[in-house]
PQR file of N, CA, C, O and H, with PARSE charges and radii, in Angstrom:
ATOM      1  N   MET A   1      -8.624  20.476  -8.895 -0.4000 1.5000
ATOM      2  CA  MET A   1      -7.509  21.808  -9.113 -0.0000 2.0000
ATOM      3  C   MET A   1      -8.263  22.596 -10.212  0.5500 1.7000
ATOM      4  O   MET A   1      -9.142  22.233 -10.994 -0.5500 1.4000
ATOM      5  N   ASP A   2      -7.605  23.867 -10.018 -0.4000 1.5000
ATOM      6  CA  ASP A   2      -8.414  24.715 -11.207 -0.0000 2.0000
ATOM      7  C   ASP A   2      -7.567  24.904 -12.570  0.5500 1.7000
ATOM      8  O   ASP A   2      -6.491  24.305 -12.554 -0.5500 1.4000
ATOM      9  H   ASP A   2      -6.891  24.162  -9.384  0.4000 1.0000
ATOM     10  N   PRO A   3      -7.808  25.506 -13.549 -0.5600 1.5000
ATOM     11  CA  PRO A   3      -7.080  25.035 -14.688  0.2800 2.0000
ATOM     12  C   PRO A   3      -5.812  26.033 -14.836  0.5500 1.7000
ATOM     13  O   PRO A   3      -4.925  25.595 -15.567 -0.5500 1.4000
ATOM     14  N   ALA A   4      -5.621  27.117 -14.342 -0.4000 1.5000
ATOM     15  CA  ALA A   4      -4.604  27.345 -14.261 -0.0000 2.0000
ATOM     16  C   ALA A   4      -3.530  26.790 -13.446  0.5500 1.7000
ATOM     17  O   ALA A   4      -2.469  26.378 -13.913 -0.5500 1.4000
ATOM     18  H   ALA A   4      -6.342  27.473 -13.748  0.4000 1.0000
ATOM     19  N   ALA A   5      -3.886  26.794 -12.040 -0.4000 1.5000
ATOM     20  CA  ALA A   5      -2.926  25.449 -11.317 -0.0000 2.0000
ATOM     21  C   ALA A   5      -2.930  23.681 -12.411  0.5500 1.7000
ATOM     22  O   ALA A   5      -1.998  22.921 -12.673 -0.5500 1.4000
ATOM     23  H   ALA A   5      -4.749  27.129 -11.661  0.4000 1.0000
ATOM     24  N   ALA A   6      -4.007  23.637 -12.678 -0.4000 1.5000
ATOM     25  CA  ALA A   6      -3.242  22.164 -13.918 -0.0000 2.0000
ATOM     26  C   ALA A   6      -2.468  22.807 -15.101  0.5500 1.7000
ATOM     27  O   ALA A   6      -1.540  22.058 -15.407 -0.5500 1.4000
ATOM     28  H   ALA A   6      -4.764  24.254 -12.465  0.4000 1.0000
ATOM     29  N   ARG A   7      -2.497  23.628 -15.677 -0.4000 1.5000
ATOM     30  CA  ARG A   7      -1.494  24.225 -16.410 -0.0000 2.0000
ATOM     31  C   ARG A   7      -0.438  24.346 -15.840  0.5500 1.7000
ATOM     32  O   ARG A   7       0.514  23.727 -16.314 -0.5500 1.4000
ATOM     33  H   ARG A   7      -3.251  24.236 -15.428  0.4000 1.0000
ATOM     34  N   THR A   8      -0.237  25.151 -14.669 -0.4000 1.5000
ATOM     35  CA  THR A   8       1.189  25.130 -14.617 -0.0000 2.0000
ATOM     36  C   THR A   8       1.701  23.943 -13.672  0.5500 1.7000
ATOM     37  O   THR A   8       2.856  24.019 -13.253 -0.5500 1.4000
ATOM     38  H   THR A   8      -1.011  25.653 -14.284  0.4000 1.0000
ATOM     39  N   ALA A   9       0.901  22.849 -13.316 -0.4000 1.5000
ATOM     40  CA  ALA A   9       1.648  21.645 -12.972 -0.0000 2.0000
ATOM     41  C   ALA A   9       2.123  21.038 -14.337  0.5500 1.7000
ATOM     42  O   ALA A   9       3.305  20.742 -14.514 -0.5500 1.4000
ATOM     43  H   ALA A   9      -0.037  22.788 -13.656  0.4000 1.0000
ATOM     44  N   ARG A  10       1.031  20.841 -15.424 -0.4000 1.5000
ATOM     45  CA  ARG A  10       1.627  20.348 -16.974 -0.0000 2.0000
ATOM     46  C   ARG A  10       3.058  21.264 -17.734  0.5500 1.7000
ATOM     47  O   ARG A  10       3.915  20.810 -18.492 -0.5500 1.4000
ATOM     48  H   ARG A  10       0.071  21.081 -15.281  0.4000 1.0000
ATOM     49  N   GLU A  11       2.942  22.348 -17.322 -0.4000 1.5000
ATOM     50  CA  GLU A  11       4.436  23.162 -17.893 -0.0000 2.0000
ATOM     51  C   GLU A  11       5.370  22.661 -17.075  0.5500 1.7000
ATOM     52  O   GLU A  11       6.421  22.307 -17.609 -0.5500 1.4000
ATOM     53  H   GLU A  11       2.246  22.717 -16.707  0.4000 1.0000
ATOM     54  N   SER A  12       5.236  22.514 -15.669 -0.4000 1.5000
ATOM     55  CA  SER A  12       6.377  22.416 -15.199 -0.0000 2.0000
ATOM     56  C   SER A  12       6.612  20.937 -15.265  0.5500 1.7000
ATOM     57  O   SER A  12       7.774  20.674 -14.958 -0.5500 1.4000
ATOM     58  H   SER A  12       4.382  22.802 -15.235  0.4000 1.0000
ATOM     59  N   LEU A  13       6.013  20.062 -15.515 -0.4000 1.5000
ATOM     60  CA  LEU A  13       6.201  18.619 -15.244 -0.0000 2.0000
ATOM     61  C   LEU A  13       6.703  18.448 -17.152  0.5500 1.7000
ATOM     62  O   LEU A  13       7.561  17.571 -17.254 -0.5500 1.4000
ATOM     63  H   LEU A  13       5.069  20.275 -15.765  0.4000 1.0000
ATOM     64  N   ASP A  14       6.364  19.040 -18.428 -0.4000 1.5000
ATOM     65  CA  ASP A  14       7.057  19.403 -19.808 -0.0000 2.0000
ATOM     66  C   ASP A  14       8.472  19.704 -19.292  0.5500 1.7000
ATOM     67  O   ASP A  14       9.388  19.011 -19.734 -0.5500 1.4000
ATOM     68  H   ASP A  14       5.668  19.753 -18.345  0.4000 1.0000
ATOM     69  N   LEU A  15       8.776  20.798 -18.283 -0.4000 1.5000
ATOM     70  CA  LEU A  15       9.899  21.294 -18.445 -0.0000 2.0000
ATOM     71  C   LEU A  15      10.903  20.288 -17.667  0.5500 1.7000
ATOM     72  O   LEU A  15      12.038  20.086 -18.097 -0.5500 1.4000
ATOM     73  H   LEU A  15       8.032  21.361 -17.924  0.4000 1.0000
ATOM     74  N   ALA A  16      10.416  19.683 -16.516 -0.4000 1.5000
ATOM     75  CA  ALA A  16      11.329  18.420 -16.259 -0.0000 2.0000
ATOM     76  C   ALA A  16      11.192  17.447 -16.745  0.5500 1.7000
ATOM     77  O   ALA A  16      11.982  16.662 -16.220 -0.5500 1.4000
ATOM     78  H   ALA A  16       9.494  19.848 -16.167  0.4000 1.0000
ATOM     79  N   PHE A  17      10.327  16.733 -17.881 -0.4000 1.5000
ATOM     80  CA  PHE A  17      10.975  15.932 -18.852 -0.0000 2.0000
ATOM     81  C   PHE A  17      11.479  15.983 -19.714  0.5500 1.7000
ATOM     82  O   PHE A  17      11.888  14.905 -20.146 -0.5500 1.4000
ATOM     83  H   PHE A  17       9.686  17.371 -18.307  0.4000 1.0000
ATOM     84  N   ASN A  18      11.821  17.411 -20.632 -0.4000 1.5000
ATOM     85  CA  ASN A  18      12.331  17.973 -21.257 -0.0000 2.0000
ATOM     86  C   ASN A  18      13.991  17.868 -20.738  0.5500 1.7000
ATOM     87  O   ASN A  18      14.919  17.589 -21.498 -0.5500 1.4000
ATOM     88  H   ASN A  18      11.489  18.287 -20.282  0.4000 1.0000
ATOM     89  N   MET A  19      14.089  18.074 -19.690 -0.4000 1.5000
ATOM     90  CA  MET A  19      15.077  18.207 -18.936 -0.0000 2.0000
ATOM     91  C   MET A  19      15.829  16.877 -18.643  0.5500 1.7000
ATOM     92  O   MET A  19      17.006  16.630 -18.907 -0.5500 1.4000
ATOM     93  H   MET A  19      13.335  18.300 -19.072  0.4000 1.0000
ATOM     94  N   SER A  20      14.743  15.923 -17.936 -0.4000 1.5000
ATOM     95  CA  SER A  20      15.403  14.506 -17.889 -0.0000 2.0000
ATOM     96  C   SER A  20      15.672  13.716 -19.210  0.5500 1.7000
ATOM     97  O   SER A  20      16.262  12.640 -19.115 -0.5500 1.4000
ATOM     98  H   SER A  20      13.787  16.124 -17.722  0.4000 1.0000
ATOM     99  N   ASN A  21      15.242  14.218 -20.557 -0.4000 1.5000
ATOM    100  CA  ASN A  21      15.622  13.781 -21.355 -0.0000 2.0000
ATOM    101  C   ASN A  21      17.076  14.044 -22.244  0.5500 1.7000
ATOM    102  O   ASN A  21      17.831  13.336 -22.910 -0.5500 1.4000
ATOM    103  H   ASN A  21      14.762  15.092 -20.634  0.4000 1.0000
ATOM    104  N   ILE A  22      17.006  15.485 -21.852 -0.4000 1.5000
ATOM    105  CA  ILE A  22      18.410  16.217 -22.356 -0.0000 2.0000
ATOM    106  C   ILE A  22      19.410  15.168 -21.254  0.5500 1.7000
ATOM    107  O   ILE A  22      20.103  14.337 -21.841 -0.5500 1.4000
ATOM    108  H   ILE A  22      16.393  16.060 -21.311  0.4000 1.0000
ATOM    109  N   LEU A  23      19.476  15.189 -20.012 -0.4000 1.5000
ATOM    110  CA  LEU A  23      20.482  14.464 -19.473 -0.0000 2.0000
ATOM    111  C   LEU A  23      20.339  12.984 -19.502  0.5500 1.7000
ATOM    112  O   LEU A  23      20.858  12.250 -18.661 -0.5500 1.4000
ATOM    113  H   LEU A  23      18.913  15.864 -19.535  0.4000 1.0000
ATOM    114  N   ASP A  24      19.427  12.467 -20.762 -0.4000 1.5000
ATOM    115  CA  ASP A  24      19.656  11.201 -20.901 -0.0000 2.0000
ATOM    116  C   ASP A  24      19.171   9.973 -19.830  0.5500 1.7000
ATOM    117  O   ASP A  24      19.402   8.770 -19.947 -0.5500 1.4000
ATOM    118  H   ASP A  24      19.005  13.064 -21.445  0.4000 1.0000
ATOM    119  N   THR A  25      18.217  10.859 -18.452 -0.4000 1.5000
ATOM    120  CA  THR A  25      17.815   9.678 -17.488 -0.0000 2.0000
ATOM    121  C   THR A  25      16.995   8.351 -18.012  0.5500 1.7000
ATOM    122  O   THR A  25      16.957   7.350 -17.297 -0.5500 1.4000
ATOM    123  H   THR A  25      18.030  11.836 -18.357  0.4000 1.0000
ATOM    124  N   GLY A  26      16.408   8.385 -19.162 -0.4000 1.5000
ATOM    125  CA  GLY A  26      15.787   6.989 -19.366 -0.0000 2.0000
ATOM    126  C   GLY A  26      14.106   6.942 -18.907  0.5500 1.7000
ATOM    127  O   GLY A  26      13.336   6.089 -19.348 -0.5500 1.4000
ATOM    128  H   GLY A  26      16.439   9.199 -19.742  0.4000 1.0000
ATOM    129  N   LEU A  27      13.749   7.901 -18.048 -0.4000 1.5000
ATOM    130  CA  LEU A  27      12.608   8.311 -17.557 -0.0000 2.0000
ATOM    131  C   LEU A  27      11.138   8.444 -18.200  0.5500 1.7000
ATOM    132  O   LEU A  27      10.849   9.527 -18.710 -0.5500 1.4000
ATOM    133  H   LEU A  27      14.375   8.594 -17.690  0.4000 1.0000
ATOM    134  N   ASP A  28      10.298   7.516 -18.203 -0.4000 1.5000
ATOM    135  CA  ASP A  28       9.344   8.042 -19.202 -0.0000 2.0000
ATOM    136  C   ASP A  28       8.633   8.762 -18.284  0.5500 1.7000
ATOM    137  O   ASP A  28       8.887   8.487 -17.111 -0.5500 1.4000
ATOM    138  H   ASP A  28      10.532   6.636 -17.789  0.4000 1.0000
ATOM    139  N   ARG A  29       7.740   9.684 -18.506 -0.4000 1.5000
ATOM    140  CA  ARG A  29       6.917  10.860 -18.429 -0.0000 2.0000
ATOM    141  C   ARG A  29       6.201  10.698 -16.959  0.5500 1.7000
ATOM    142  O   ARG A  29       6.123  11.414 -15.961 -0.5500 1.4000
ATOM    143  H   ARG A  29       7.534   9.907 -19.459  0.4000 1.0000
ATOM    144  N   HIS A  30       5.738   9.456 -17.312 -0.4000 1.5000
ATOM    145  CA  HIS A  30       4.395   8.991 -16.154 -0.0000 2.0000
ATOM    146  C   HIS A  30       5.513   8.604 -14.689  0.5500 1.7000
ATOM    147  O   HIS A  30       5.149   8.817 -13.532 -0.5500 1.4000
ATOM    148  H   HIS A  30       5.801   8.875 -18.123  0.4000 1.0000
ATOM    149  N   THR A  31       6.760   8.069 -15.024 -0.4000 1.5000
ATOM    150  CA  THR A  31       7.137   7.724 -13.913 -0.0000 2.0000
ATOM    151  C   THR A  31       7.995   8.898 -13.208  0.5500 1.7000
ATOM    152  O   THR A  31       8.122   8.890 -11.984 -0.5500 1.4000
ATOM    153  H   THR A  31       7.055   7.896 -15.964  0.4000 1.0000
ATOM    154  N   LEU A  32       8.607   9.950 -14.038 -0.4000 1.5000
ATOM    155  CA  LEU A  32       8.789  11.436 -13.613 -0.0000 2.0000
ATOM    156  C   LEU A  32       8.057  12.079 -12.782  0.5500 1.7000
ATOM    157  O   LEU A  32       8.510  12.512 -11.722 -0.5500 1.4000
ATOM    158  H   LEU A  32       8.504   9.956 -15.032  0.4000 1.0000
ATOM    159  N   SER A  33       6.600  12.253 -13.224 -0.4000 1.5000
ATOM    160  CA  SER A  33       5.346  12.589 -12.339 -0.0000 2.0000
ATOM    161  C   SER A  33       5.562  12.025 -10.875  0.5500 1.7000
ATOM    162  O   SER A  33       5.664  12.695  -9.847 -0.5500 1.4000
ATOM    163  H   SER A  33       6.233  11.901 -14.085  0.4000 1.0000
ATOM    164  N   ILE A  34       5.608  10.650 -11.001 -0.4000 1.5000
ATOM    165  CA  ILE A  34       5.381   9.840  -9.778 -0.0000 2.0000
ATOM    166  C   ILE A  34       6.778  10.417  -8.827  0.5500 1.7000
ATOM    167  O   ILE A  34       6.638  10.719  -7.642 -0.5500 1.4000
ATOM    168  H   ILE A  34       5.525  10.105 -11.836  0.4000 1.0000
ATOM    169  N   LEU A  35       7.951  10.501  -9.458 -0.4000 1.5000
ATOM    170  CA  LEU A  35       9.200  10.911  -8.997 -0.0000 2.0000
ATOM    171  C   LEU A  35       9.095  12.426  -8.406  0.5500 1.7000
ATOM    172  O   LEU A  35       9.655  12.426  -7.310 -0.5500 1.4000
ATOM    173  H   LEU A  35       8.064  10.256 -10.421  0.4000 1.0000
ATOM    174  N   VAL A  36       8.787  13.207  -8.599 -0.4000 1.5000
ATOM    175  CA  VAL A  36       8.520  14.675  -8.731 -0.0000 2.0000
ATOM    176  C   VAL A  36       7.643  14.794  -7.707  0.5500 1.7000
ATOM    177  O   VAL A  36       7.912  15.676  -6.891 -0.5500 1.4000
ATOM    178  H   VAL A  36       8.333  13.207  -9.490  0.4000 1.0000
ATOM    179  N   ALA A  37       6.371  13.955  -7.467 -0.4000 1.5000
ATOM    180  CA  ALA A  37       5.346  13.771  -6.544 -0.0000 2.0000
ATOM    181  C   ALA A  37       5.633  13.593  -5.401  0.5500 1.7000
ATOM    182  O   ALA A  37       5.170  14.184  -4.425 -0.5500 1.4000
ATOM    183  H   ALA A  37       6.152  13.239  -8.130  0.4000 1.0000
ATOM    184  N   LEU A  38       6.537  12.641  -5.429 -0.4000 1.5000
ATOM    185  CA  LEU A  38       6.992  12.005  -4.073 -0.0000 2.0000
ATOM    186  C   LEU A  38       8.283  13.090  -3.701  0.5500 1.7000
ATOM    187  O   LEU A  38       8.455  13.320  -2.504 -0.5500 1.4000
ATOM    188  H   LEU A  38       6.913  12.161  -6.221  0.4000 1.0000
ATOM    189  N   CYS A  39       8.882  13.529  -4.355 -0.4000 1.5000
ATOM    190  CA  CYS A  39       9.772  14.697  -3.973 -0.0000 2.0000
ATOM    191  C   CYS A  39       8.539  15.748  -3.429  0.5500 1.7000
ATOM    192  O   CYS A  39       8.647  16.026  -2.235 -0.5500 1.4000
ATOM    193  H   CYS A  39       8.742  13.342  -5.328  0.4000 1.0000
ATOM    194  N   GLU A  40       7.774  16.158  -3.899 -0.4000 1.5000
ATOM    195  CA  GLU A  40       6.679  17.202  -3.250 -0.0000 2.0000
ATOM    196  C   GLU A  40       6.073  16.634  -2.004  0.5500 1.7000
ATOM    197  O   GLU A  40       5.452  17.424  -1.293 -0.5500 1.4000
ATOM    198  H   GLU A  40       7.686  15.932  -4.870  0.4000 1.0000
ATOM    199  N   HIS A  41       6.144  15.613  -1.701 -0.4000 1.5000
ATOM    200  CA  HIS A  41       5.536  14.745  -0.438 -0.0000 2.0000
ATOM    201  C   HIS A  41       6.815  14.945   1.000  0.5500 1.7000
ATOM    202  O   HIS A  41       6.639  14.787   2.208 -0.5500 1.4000
ATOM    203  H   HIS A  41       6.649  14.971  -2.279  0.4000 1.0000
ATOM    204  N   GLY A  42       7.908  15.293   0.333 -0.4000 1.5000
ATOM    205  CA  GLY A  42       9.149  15.413   1.194 -0.0000 2.0000
ATOM    206  C   GLY A  42       9.912  14.096   1.261  0.5500 1.7000
ATOM    207  O   GLY A  42      10.676  13.860   2.198 -0.5500 1.4000
ATOM    208  H   GLY A  42       8.051  15.421  -0.649  0.4000 1.0000
ATOM    209  N   LEU A  43       9.672  13.117   0.123 -0.4000 1.5000
ATOM    210  CA  LEU A  43      10.957  12.285   0.361 -0.0000 2.0000
ATOM    211  C   LEU A  43      12.282  12.821   0.024  0.5500 1.7000
ATOM    212  O   LEU A  43      12.190  13.998  -0.326 -0.5500 1.4000
ATOM    213  H   LEU A  43       9.052  13.309  -0.638  0.4000 1.0000
ATOM    214  N   ASN A  44      13.515  12.355   0.007 -0.4000 1.5000
ATOM    215  CA  ASN A  44      14.660  12.644  -0.289 -0.0000 2.0000
ATOM    216  C   ASN A  44      14.960  12.559  -1.904  0.5500 1.7000
ATOM    217  O   ASN A  44      15.127  11.403  -2.294 -0.5500 1.4000
ATOM    218  H   ASN A  44      13.590  11.399   0.291  0.4000 1.0000
ATOM    219  N   PRO A  45      15.040  13.397  -2.730 -0.5600 1.5000
ATOM    220  CA  PRO A  45      15.742  12.876  -4.342  0.2800 2.0000
ATOM    221  C   PRO A  45      16.581  12.347  -4.327  0.5500 1.7000
ATOM    222  O   PRO A  45      16.614  11.342  -5.038 -0.5500 1.4000
ATOM    223  N   GLU A  46      17.706  12.682  -3.553 -0.4000 1.5000
ATOM    224  CA  GLU A  46      19.262  11.562  -3.413 -0.0000 2.0000
ATOM    225  C   GLU A  46      18.590  10.137  -3.383  0.5500 1.7000
ATOM    226  O   GLU A  46      18.691   9.259  -4.240 -0.5500 1.4000
ATOM    227  H   GLU A  46      17.679  13.498  -2.976  0.4000 1.0000
ATOM    228  N   ALA A  47      17.816  10.104  -2.095 -0.4000 1.5000
ATOM    229  CA  ALA A  47      17.482   8.785  -1.990 -0.0000 2.0000
ATOM    230  C   ALA A  47      16.517   7.969  -3.383  0.5500 1.7000
ATOM    231  O   ALA A  47      16.579   6.843  -3.877 -0.5500 1.4000
ATOM    232  H   ALA A  47      17.734  10.817  -1.399  0.4000 1.0000
ATOM    233  N   LEU A  48      15.927   8.802  -3.575 -0.4000 1.5000
ATOM    234  CA  LEU A  48      14.715   7.914  -4.812 -0.0000 2.0000
ATOM    235  C   LEU A  48      15.898   7.965  -5.834  0.5500 1.7000
ATOM    236  O   LEU A  48      15.529   7.319  -6.814 -0.5500 1.4000
ATOM    237  H   LEU A  48      15.876   9.717  -3.174  0.4000 1.0000
ATOM    238  N   ALA A  49      16.896   8.350  -5.990 -0.4000 1.5000
ATOM    239  CA  ALA A  49      17.647   8.463  -6.964 -0.0000 2.0000
ATOM    240  C   ALA A  49      18.237   7.122  -7.179  0.5500 1.7000
ATOM    241  O   ALA A  49      18.458   6.447  -8.184 -0.5500 1.4000
ATOM    242  H   ALA A  49      17.196   8.875  -5.193  0.4000 1.0000
ATOM    243  N   THR A  50      18.485   6.896  -5.467 -0.4000 1.5000
ATOM    244  CA  THR A  50      19.668   5.455  -4.750 -0.0000 2.0000
ATOM    245  C   THR A  50      18.646   4.758  -5.699  0.5500 1.7000
ATOM    246  O   THR A  50      18.971   4.181  -6.737 -0.5500 1.4000
ATOM    247  H   THR A  50      18.305   7.444  -4.650  0.4000 1.0000
ATOM    248  N   VAL A  51      17.110   4.900  -5.128 -0.4000 1.5000
ATOM    249  CA  VAL A  51      16.233   3.298  -5.429 -0.0000 2.0000
ATOM    250  C   VAL A  51      16.038   3.342  -6.963  0.5500 1.7000
ATOM    251  O   VAL A  51      15.876   2.174  -7.317 -0.5500 1.4000
ATOM    252  H   VAL A  51      16.846   5.368  -4.285  0.4000 1.0000
ATOM    253  N   VAL A  52      15.983   4.158  -8.014 -0.4000 1.5000
ATOM    254  CA  VAL A  52      16.028   4.238  -8.899 -0.0000 2.0000
ATOM    255  C   VAL A  52      16.877   3.594  -9.622  0.5500 1.7000
ATOM    256  O   VAL A  52      16.519   2.914 -10.583 -0.5500 1.4000
ATOM    257  H   VAL A  52      16.114   5.106  -7.726  0.4000 1.0000
ATOM    258  N   LYS A  53      18.259   3.742  -9.208 -0.4000 1.5000
ATOM    259  CA  LYS A  53      19.231   3.379  -9.849 -0.0000 2.0000
ATOM    260  C   LYS A  53      19.167   1.532  -9.306  0.5500 1.7000
ATOM    261  O   LYS A  53      19.033   0.609 -10.109 -0.5500 1.4000
ATOM    262  H   LYS A  53      18.550   4.295  -8.427  0.4000 1.0000
ATOM    263  N   GLU A  54      19.254   1.418  -8.316 -0.4000 1.5000
ATOM    264  CA  GLU A  54      18.884   0.035  -7.474 -0.0000 2.0000
ATOM    265  C   GLU A  54      18.135  -0.768  -8.207  0.5500 1.7000
ATOM    266  O   GLU A  54      18.605  -1.874  -8.472 -0.5500 1.4000
ATOM    267  H   GLU A  54      19.362   2.168  -7.663  0.4000 1.0000
ATOM    268  N   LEU A  55      16.914  -0.440  -8.667 -0.4000 1.5000
ATOM    269  CA  LEU A  55      15.796  -0.937  -9.066 -0.0000 2.0000
ATOM    270  C   LEU A  55      16.436  -1.182 -10.730  0.5500 1.7000
ATOM    271  O   LEU A  55      16.432  -2.287 -11.274 -0.5500 1.4000
ATOM    272  H   LEU A  55      16.532   0.459  -8.452  0.4000 1.0000
ATOM    273  N   ARG A  56      16.879  -0.124 -11.271 -0.4000 1.5000
ATOM    274  CA  ARG A  56      17.521  -0.545 -12.713 -0.0000 2.0000
ATOM    275  C   ARG A  56      18.398  -1.721 -12.728  0.5500 1.7000
ATOM    276  O   ARG A  56      18.331  -2.622 -13.563 -0.5500 1.4000
ATOM    277  H   ARG A  56      16.881   0.774 -10.829  0.4000 1.0000
ATOM    278  N   ARG A  57      19.501  -1.630 -11.421 -0.4000 1.5000
ATOM    279  CA  ARG A  57      20.564  -2.877 -11.606 -0.0000 2.0000
ATOM    280  C   ARG A  57      20.423  -4.196 -11.156  0.5500 1.7000
ATOM    281  O   ARG A  57      21.209  -5.144 -11.134 -0.5500 1.4000
ATOM    282  H   ARG A  57      19.555  -0.897 -10.743  0.4000 1.0000
ATOM    283  N   GLU A  58      18.787  -4.008 -10.656 -0.4000 1.5000
ATOM    284  CA  GLU A  58      18.240  -5.598 -10.364 -0.0000 2.0000
ATOM    285  C   GLU A  58      17.503  -5.618 -11.738  0.5500 1.7000
ATOM    286  O   GLU A  58      17.455  -6.740 -12.242 -0.5500 1.4000
ATOM    287  H   GLU A  58      18.148  -3.239 -10.674  0.4000 1.0000
ATOM    288  N   SER A  59      17.067  -4.869 -12.268 -0.4000 1.5000
ATOM    289  CA  SER A  59      16.344  -5.867 -13.472 -0.0000 2.0000
ATOM    290  C   SER A  59      16.898  -5.936 -14.332  0.5500 1.7000
ATOM    291  O   SER A  59      16.613  -6.928 -15.002 -0.5500 1.4000
ATOM    292  H   SER A  59      17.106  -3.958 -11.858  0.4000 1.0000
ATOM    293  N   SER A  60      18.070  -4.971 -14.945 -0.4000 1.5000
ATOM    294  CA  SER A  60      19.253  -5.252 -15.928 -0.0000 2.0000
ATOM    295  C   SER A  60      19.735  -6.856 -15.444  0.5500 1.7000
ATOM    296  O   SER A  60      19.834  -7.662 -16.369 -0.5500 1.4000
ATOM    297  H   SER A  60      18.301  -4.165 -14.401  0.4000 1.0000
ATOM    298  N   SER A  61      20.028  -7.339 -14.087 -0.4000 1.5000
ATOM    299  CA  SER A  61      21.037  -8.372 -13.874 -0.0000 2.0000
ATOM    300  C   SER A  61      19.766  -9.464 -13.861  0.5500 1.7000
ATOM    301  O   SER A  61      20.223 -10.602 -13.756 -0.5500 1.4000
ATOM    302  H   SER A  61      19.948  -6.684 -13.336  0.4000 1.0000
ATOM    303  N   SER A  62      18.289  -9.449 -13.938 -0.4000 1.5000
ATOM    304  CA  SER A  62      17.611 -10.578 -13.698 -0.0000 2.0000
ATOM    305  C   SER A  62      17.154 -10.574 -15.213  0.5500 1.7000
ATOM    306  O   SER A  62      16.313 -11.469 -15.303 -0.5500 1.4000
ATOM    307  H   SER A  62      17.918  -8.524 -14.023  0.4000 1.0000
ATOM    308  N   LEU A  63      17.350  -9.903 -16.573 -0.4000 1.5000
ATOM    309  CA  LEU A  63      17.315 -10.084 -17.954 -0.0000 2.0000
ATOM    310  C   LEU A  63      18.260 -11.918 -18.072  0.5500 1.7000
ATOM    311  O   LEU A  63      19.255 -12.384 -17.516 -0.5500 1.4000
ATOM    312  H   LEU A  63      18.033  -9.176 -16.499  0.4000 1.0000
ATOM    313  N   PRO A  64      17.540 -12.305 -18.810 -0.5600 1.5000
ATOM    314  CA  PRO A  64      18.634 -13.291 -19.346  0.2800 2.0000
ATOM    315  C   PRO A  64      19.599 -13.059 -20.534  0.5500 1.7000
ATOM    316  O   PRO A  64      19.366 -12.654 -21.673 -0.5500 1.4000
ATOM    317  N   HIS A  65      20.477 -13.345 -20.076 -0.4000 1.5000
ATOM    318  CA  HIS A  65      21.477 -13.284 -21.098 -0.0000 2.0000
ATOM    319  C   HIS A  65      21.634 -14.237 -21.820  0.5500 1.7000
ATOM    320  O   HIS A  65      21.875 -15.393 -21.471 -0.5500 1.4000
ATOM    321  H   HIS A  65      20.666 -13.674 -19.151  0.4000 1.0000
ATOM    322  N   ARG A  66      21.462 -13.665 -23.278 -0.4000 1.5000
ATOM    323  CA  ARG A  66      22.061 -14.257 -24.268 -0.0000 2.0000
ATOM    324  C   ARG A  66      23.100 -14.620 -24.678  0.5500 1.7000
ATOM    325  O   ARG A  66      23.808 -13.619 -24.560 -0.5500 1.4000
ATOM    326  H   ARG A  66      21.266 -12.726 -23.561  0.4000 1.0000
ATOM    327  N   SER A  67      23.787 -15.520 -25.161 -0.4000 1.5000
ATOM    328  CA  SER A  67      25.170 -15.987 -25.954 -0.0000 2.0000
ATOM    329  C   SER A  67      25.146 -15.440 -27.191  0.5500 1.7000
ATOM    330  O   SER A  67      24.100 -15.210 -27.798 -0.5500 1.4000
ATOM    331  H   SER A  67      23.212 -16.332 -25.257  0.4000 1.0000
ATOM    332  N   HIS A  68      26.344 -15.195 -27.644 -0.4000 1.5000
ATOM    333  CA  HIS A  68      26.897 -14.412 -28.603 -0.0000 2.0000
ATOM    334  C   HIS A  68      25.855 -15.163 -29.789  0.5500 1.7000
ATOM    335  O   HIS A  68      25.092 -14.393 -30.372 -0.5500 1.4000
ATOM    336  H   HIS A  68      27.194 -15.382 -27.150  0.4000 1.0000
ATOM    337  N   ASP A  69      25.800 -16.613 -30.157 -0.4000 1.5000
ATOM    338  CA  ASP A  69      24.769 -16.883 -31.116 -0.0000 2.0000
ATOM    339  C   ASP A  69      23.784 -16.718 -31.110  0.5500 1.7000
ATOM    340  O   ASP A  69      23.192 -16.934 -32.168 -0.5500 1.4000
ATOM    341  H   ASP A  69      26.420 -17.239 -29.684  0.4000 1.0000
ATOM    342  N   GLN A  70      22.997 -16.236 -29.922 -0.4000 1.5000
ATOM    343  CA  GLN A  70      21.508 -16.055 -29.928 -0.0000 2.0000
ATOM    344  C   GLN A  70      21.553 -14.638 -30.204  0.5500 1.7000
ATOM    345  O   GLN A  70      20.537 -14.091 -30.632 -0.5500 1.4000
ATOM    346  H   GLN A  70      23.477 -16.060 -29.062  0.4000 1.0000
ATOM    347  N   GLN A  71      22.706 -13.921 -29.990 -0.4000 1.5000
ATOM    348  CA  GLN A  71      21.999 -12.373 -30.495 -0.0000 2.0000
ATOM    349  C   GLN A  71      22.036 -11.956 -31.552  0.5500 1.7000
ATOM    350  O   GLN A  71      23.041 -12.226 -32.209 -0.5500 1.4000
ATOM    351  H   GLN A  71      23.531 -14.365 -29.642  0.4000 1.0000
ATOM    352  N   LYS A  72      20.767 -10.967 -32.287 -0.4000 1.5000
ATOM    353  CA  LYS A  72      20.593 -10.264 -33.353 -0.0000 2.0000
ATOM    354  C   LYS A  72      22.001  -9.604 -33.847  0.5500 1.7000
ATOM    355  O   LYS A  72      22.953  -9.098 -33.254 -0.5500 1.4000
ATOM    356  H   LYS A  72      19.951 -10.747 -31.753  0.4000 1.0000
ATOM    357  N   PRO A  73      21.657  -9.866 -35.313 -0.5600 1.5000
ATOM    358  CA  PRO A  73      23.107  -9.300 -35.690  0.2800 2.0000
ATOM    359  C   PRO A  73      22.734  -7.181 -35.857  0.5500 1.7000
ATOM    360  O   PRO A  73      23.653  -6.413 -36.144 -0.5500 1.4000
TER
END
């Protein structure tokens, strides 16, 4: 990738990451770059969003639940 193209890609990712933070998506820069790359390769963005939401839901439901007495103040 030539330097100008690399700079443009980096600036685009920076902008997308800033928008992601404003929208409070909770996505880190690396995850966002993977999702953007998948979209650029033709995957449906709405389908990707659904997968991310489902993975988060599954992840949060698999975390051990603490009782009220075990929670930190």
